[in-house]
C-alpha positions as CSV (number, residue, x, y, z in Angstrom):
1,M,-15.9,22.8,44.7
2,N,-16.2,23.3,40.7
3,A,-18.2,25.9,38.8
4,E,-21.1,23.6,38.5
5,G,-20.9,21.0,40.7
6,L,-21.0,19.5,44.3
7,P,-18.4,19.9,47.1
8,G,-15.5,17.3,46.7
9,E,-15.7,16.6,43.6
10,P,-12.1,16.2,42.2
11,W,-12.6,17.7,38.7
12,N,-13.5,21.5,37.4
13,L,-16.4,21.2,35.8
14,L,-16.4,24.1,33.2
15,S,-19.2,23.3,30.9
16,P,-22.0,20.4,30.4
17,L,-20.4,17.0,29.6
18,P,-22.7,14.4,28.1
19,K,-22.3,10.8,28.9
20,P,-19.5,9.6,25.9
21,R,-20.1,6.6,24.1
22,G,-16.5,6.9,23.5
23,L,-12.8,8.4,24.2
24,L,-10.2,9.5,22.0
25,F,-6.7,9.9,24.3
26,D,-3.6,11.8,23.4
27,L,-0.3,10.1,24.3
28,D,2.5,11.8,25.3
29,G,1.6,14.3,28.4
30,T,-1.5,12.3,28.8
31,L,-1.0,8.8,29.3
32,Y,3.0,8.8,29.2
33,R,6.2,11.5,29.5
34,G,8.7,10.1,26.9
35,K,9.8,6.9,28.7
36,E,8.0,7.6,31.6
37,R,4.2,6.3,32.4
38,V,1.9,8.9,33.7
39,P,0.4,7.7,37.3
40,D,-2.9,5.9,36.9
41,A,-2.8,5.6,33.1
42,D,-2.5,1.3,33.1
43,R,-5.8,1.2,35.6
44,L,-7.8,3.6,33.6
45,I,-7.1,2.0,30.4
46,A,-7.5,-1.5,31.3
47,Q,-10.6,-0.6,33.4
48,L,-12.1,0.5,30.2
49,A,-11.0,-2.1,28.1
50,E,-12.4,-4.6,30.8
51,R,-15.9,-2.6,30.8
52,G,-16.1,-2.4,27.4
53,V,-16.2,1.3,26.6
54,P,-14.4,2.0,22.8
55,H,-11.5,4.3,23.1
56,W,-8.6,5.1,20.9
57,F,-5.0,6.6,21.3
58,V,-5.1,9.8,18.7
59,T,-1.1,11.0,17.9
60,N,0.8,13.7,16.0
61,N,3.8,11.2,15.7
62,S,4.1,10.3,12.4
63,S,7.2,8.3,12.7
64,R,5.9,5.1,14.2
65,T,3.6,2.3,12.7
66,P,0.0,1.7,14.7
67,E,1.7,-1.2,15.9
68,D,5.0,0.1,17.0
69,V,3.0,2.6,19.2
70,A,0.5,-0.2,20.8
71,E,3.8,-2.3,21.4
72,H,5.0,1.1,23.2
73,L,1.9,1.0,25.4
74,R,2.4,-2.3,26.2
75,E,5.5,-1.9,27.6
76,M,4.7,0.4,30.2
77,G,1.8,-1.7,31.1
78,I,-1.0,0.4,29.4
79,P,-3.3,-2.5,27.1
80,A,-3.4,-1.2,23.7
81,V,-3.8,-3.1,20.2
82,R,-2.8,-1.1,16.8
83,E,-6.5,-0.9,15.8
84,Q,-6.9,1.3,18.8
85,V,-3.8,3.8,17.3
86,V,-4.3,6.6,15.1
87,T,-1.6,8.4,14.0
88,S,-1.4,11.8,12.1
89,S,0.3,9.3,9.2
90,L,-2.4,7.3,8.8
91,A,-4.8,10.6,8.7
92,A,-2.5,11.8,5.9
93,A,-2.9,8.8,3.9
94,D,-6.6,8.9,4.4
95,Y,-6.3,12.8,3.3
96,A,-4.4,12.2,0.2
97,A,-5.9,8.7,-0.8
98,A,-9.3,10.7,-0.9
99,E,-8.0,14.0,-2.5
100,F,-5.4,12.3,-4.8
101,P,-6.4,8.6,-5.5
102,G,-3.3,6.8,-6.9
103,A,-0.9,10.2,-6.8
104,A,2.7,10.0,-6.6
105,A,4.3,11.4,-3.6
106,Y,7.6,12.6,-2.8
107,V,8.0,11.9,0.8
108,I,9.8,13.6,3.4
109,G,9.1,11.0,6.6
110,E,10.0,8.1,8.4
111,P,8.7,4.1,7.7
112,G,5.5,5.3,9.8
113,L,4.6,7.5,7.1
114,K,6.0,5.9,4.2
115,Q,3.9,2.6,5.5
116,A,0.6,4.4,5.6
117,L,0.9,6.1,2.1
118,A,1.7,2.9,0.3
119,E,-0.9,1.0,2.0
120,A,-3.4,3.8,1.1
121,G,-2.4,3.5,-2.7
122,I,-0.5,5.9,-3.0
123,R,2.9,5.6,-5.1
124,V,6.0,6.6,-2.8
125,L,8.8,8.2,-5.3
126,D,12.3,6.8,-4.3
127,E,14.2,9.6,-2.6
128,A,16.7,9.6,-5.2
129,A,14.2,10.3,-7.7
130,D,15.0,12.5,-10.9
131,I,13.7,15.8,-9.8
132,G,12.0,15.8,-13.3
133,E,10.0,12.7,-12.0
134,R,6.4,14.2,-11.8
135,A,4.9,14.3,-8.2
136,D,1.2,14.8,-7.3
137,L,2.0,16.0,-3.8
138,V,4.6,16.3,-1.3
139,V,4.0,14.7,2.2
140,Q,6.1,15.6,4.9
141,G,6.4,14.7,8.4
142,I,9.4,14.2,11.0
143,D,12.3,12.7,9.4
144,R,15.1,12.5,11.6
145,L,17.5,11.7,8.4
146,L,16.8,14.8,6.7
147,T,19.2,16.3,4.2
148,Y,19.5,19.3,1.9
149,A,18.9,17.7,-0.8
150,K,15.6,16.2,0.4
151,L,14.3,19.9,1.2
152,A,15.7,20.9,-2.1
153,A,13.7,18.1,-4.0
154,A,10.6,18.6,-2.3
155,S,10.2,22.4,-2.2
156,A,10.8,22.2,-6.4
157,R,8.0,20.2,-6.5
158,I,5.7,22.3,-4.3
159,R,6.8,25.2,-6.6
160,S,6.1,22.8,-9.8
161,G,2.9,22.2,-8.8
162,A,2.7,19.5,-6.2
163,A,0.6,19.8,-3.1
164,F,2.0,20.1,0.2
165,V,0.6,17.9,3.1
166,L,2.0,18.2,6.6
167,T,1.5,15.5,8.7
168,N,1.8,17.7,12.1
169,P,3.0,21.3,13.0
170,D,4.7,20.5,16.0
171,L,8.1,22.5,16.0
172,A,9.5,20.4,18.9
173,L,9.3,16.9,20.5
174,P,10.9,15.8,23.0
175,S,14.0,13.2,22.9
176,D,16.1,11.9,25.9
177,G,18.7,14.8,25.9
178,G,15.7,17.3,25.6
179,L,13.7,19.1,23.1
180,I,14.9,18.4,19.6
181,P,13.2,19.9,16.1
182,G,9.6,18.9,15.1
183,A,8.1,18.1,11.9
184,G,6.8,21.9,12.0
185,S,10.3,23.2,11.9
186,I,10.8,21.1,8.7
187,G,7.6,22.4,7.5
188,A,8.7,25.9,8.2
189,A,11.9,25.4,5.8
190,L,9.6,24.0,3.1
191,R,7.2,27.3,3.5
192,A,10.2,29.3,3.1
193,A,11.7,27.7,0.6
194,S,8.0,26.9,-1.4
195,G,6.2,30.0,-1.0
196,H,3.4,27.6,-0.5
197,E,1.2,26.5,3.0
198,P,0.6,22.9,3.6
199,T,-2.8,21.5,4.5
200,V,-2.3,20.3,8.0
201,I,-3.3,17.2,9.4
202,G,-2.7,16.8,12.8
203,K,-3.6,18.7,15.9
204,P,-5.0,21.3,16.2
205,S,-6.5,20.6,13.1
206,S,-9.6,19.1,13.1
207,I,-8.6,16.6,10.1
208,L,-6.8,14.2,12.6
209,M,-9.8,14.1,14.8
210,D,-12.0,13.5,12.1
211,Y,-10.4,10.9,10.7
212,A,-10.3,8.9,14.2
213,L,-14.4,9.6,14.2
214,K,-14.7,8.1,10.9
215,R,-12.4,4.9,12.4
216,A,-14.7,5.1,15.7
217,G,-18.2,5.4,13.9
218,L,-19.3,7.7,16.3
219,A,-20.5,11.2,16.2
220,A,-18.6,14.7,17.3
221,E,-20.6,15.2,20.5
222,Q,-21.0,11.3,21.4
223,V,-16.7,11.2,21.7
224,W,-14.6,13.0,24.7
225,V,-11.1,14.0,23.6
226,V,-8.8,13.5,26.8
227,G,-5.4,15.7,26.3
228,D,-2.7,17.5,27.9
229,N,-2.0,20.1,25.6
230,P,-4.8,23.4,25.0
231,L,-2.8,24.3,22.0
232,T,-3.4,21.2,20.3
233,D,-5.9,18.2,21.6
234,I,-8.2,21.0,23.1
235,A,-7.9,23.1,19.9
236,A,-8.5,20.2,18.1
237,A,-11.2,18.8,19.9
238,V,-13.1,22.7,19.6
239,R,-12.6,22.1,15.6
240,A,-13.8,19.0,15.7
241,G,-17.2,19.7,18.1
242,C,-16.0,17.2,20.7
243,P,-16.5,17.5,24.5
244,S,-12.9,17.5,26.0
245,V,-11.2,16.7,29.1
246,L,-7.8,19.0,30.0
247,T,-5.5,17.0,32.2
248,L,-2.8,18.8,34.1
249,T,-0.3,15.5,33.0
250,G,1.9,17.6,30.9
251,V,2.2,21.0,29.4
252,C,0.0,22.2,32.1
253,S,-0.5,22.9,35.7
254,A,-2.7,24.3,38.1
255,S,-1.2,27.7,38.1
256,D,-1.1,28.0,34.6
257,W,-3.8,26.0,32.6
258,E,-6.2,29.0,32.2
259,S,-3.6,31.0,30.4
260,S,-2.9,28.1,28.3
261,C,-6.1,28.0,27.1
262,R,-6.8,32.0,26.6
263,R,-3.4,31.9,24.3
264,A,-5.4,28.6,22.6
265,E,-8.4,30.5,21.9
266,A,-9.8,26.7,23.2
267,F,-11.2,25.3,26.9
268,P,-11.9,22.2,27.7
269,N,-15.6,21.1,29.3
270,A,-13.4,19.9,32.4
271,V,-10.0,20.2,33.8
272,C,-8.8,17.2,35.6
273,A,-5.5,17.0,37.9
274,G,-4.6,13.5,37.3
275,L,-5.9,10.3,35.7
276,D,-7.3,9.3,38.7
277,E,-9.6,12.0,38.3
278,L,-10.3,11.3,35.1
279,R,-11.8,7.8,36.3
280,R,-13.8,9.1,38.7
281,L,-15.5,11.6,36.7
282,L,-16.2,8.8,34.3
283,L,-17.5,7.1,37.0
284,H,-19.7,10.3,37.8
285,H,-20.9,9.3,33.9
286,G,-21.6,5.6,34.3
287,M,-19.1,4.6,32.3
288,M,-16.8,3.1,34.8
């Protein structure tokens, strides 16, 4: 039995959940784990699509374009189109365009980030640009072809007055060979070298969630955030003012989710063991 509910309910309700008008799903750890689909992810998303329930996929990943992300989901049997994908690159580009319209940016990142910035009207400097060429901002994401020269060029520009924007603070990310350094690890080097703190776009910052809400055209209290990580997904939901559901499909288990939430200082409204339990929670709210 949950905190408020009836016997037999397959979820743990910690605080009231309003009926949602839309859903923001985390990806890795929530709908898939690397190349492995989380059980029932395909069924859940397909049923949401069939019933016309608005939903989006929100990821800290800055390397892939929205079409790349949607294609990856489709390859695992999860229906998705690029318009549903919200990446930290898109949110970083939106932030840059609003705060530095028409700016020149030195970018440490991969094609997804550079494409998003260019489409937002930001001039992306060539990596080989002379160090004296002015940059209004440095935008940094994951870069698996990172060099010392790139770090030197970026830190010099930040010290010279360029704003520092970090797509996401993830220190590590999963790969086929285990965890590898993430955008946050590169950001730590840039912070140390430049002496400046970045504006962080991705979760747990609310900037990514606020951008997703703007894309959705919905108020924060109308949208459930669904994710597996209290430190990123649930913390971002709390900061943005969104109700949230923690799924025990990734970083948390039934035995440690409470301690993880305490460390994050962010608790969800409900906890579901898996995505079938989430589907039943949505059914309980008249959404399935």
